[in-house]
C-alpha positions in Angstrom: 0.0 0.0 0.0 2.8 2.4 0.8 4.6 1.7 -2.4 1.4 2.4 -4.3 1.0 5.8 -2.6 4.7 6.6 -3.3 4.2 6.0 -7.0 1.1 8.0 -7.0 2.9 10.9 -5.2 5.7 10.7 -7.8 3.1 10.9 -10.7 1.5 13.9 -9.0 4.9 15.6 -8.5 5.7 15.1 -12.1 2.4 16.5 -13.2 2.9 19.6 -11.0 6.4 20.1 -12.5 5.0 19.9 -16.1 2.3 22.4 -15.3 4.7 24.8 -13.6 7.0 24.6 -16.7 4.1 25.3 -19.0 3.0 28.3 -17.0 6.5 29.8 -16.9 6.9 29.5 -20.7 3.9 31.5 -21.5 4.1 35.3 -21.1 1.3 37.7 -21.5 -0.2 37.7 -24.9 -0.9 41.0 -26.6 -4.2 41.8 -28.4 -7.7 40.5 -28.2 -8.1 36.9 -27.1 -9.8 34.5 -29.6 -13.5 34.1 -29.3 -13.2 30.4 -28.4 -11.4 31.5 -25.2 -14.2 33.8 -24.2 -16.8 31.1 -24.7 -18.9 33.2 -27.1 -20.4 32.1 -30.3 -18.5 33.1 -33.4 -20.5 35.7 -35.4 -20.5 35.0 -39.1 -20.1 37.9 -41.4 -22.0 38.5 -44.6 -25.2 37.1 -45.8 -26.8 34.1 -44.2 -26.6 30.8 -46.1 -29.3 30.4 -48.7 -30.0 34.1 -49.2 -29.8 35.3 -52.8 -29.8 38.7 -54.4 -33.3 40.0 -55.0 -34.0 41.2 -58.6 -34.4 45.0 -58.9 -37.9 46.2 -59.4 -38.2 48.8 -62.1 
């Protein structure tokens, strides 16, 4: 049981070290964050699908 806990502790320590390394490598990013990070839906630009140009009435 003790050996199992020691291996589990080693795995947790390794995971903590990896996360610490990742957080140190990333500085502050400049500019607006992408929409997927904000959790908002992406607004599509232009006409909605299926819409067509209406003929001009004279």
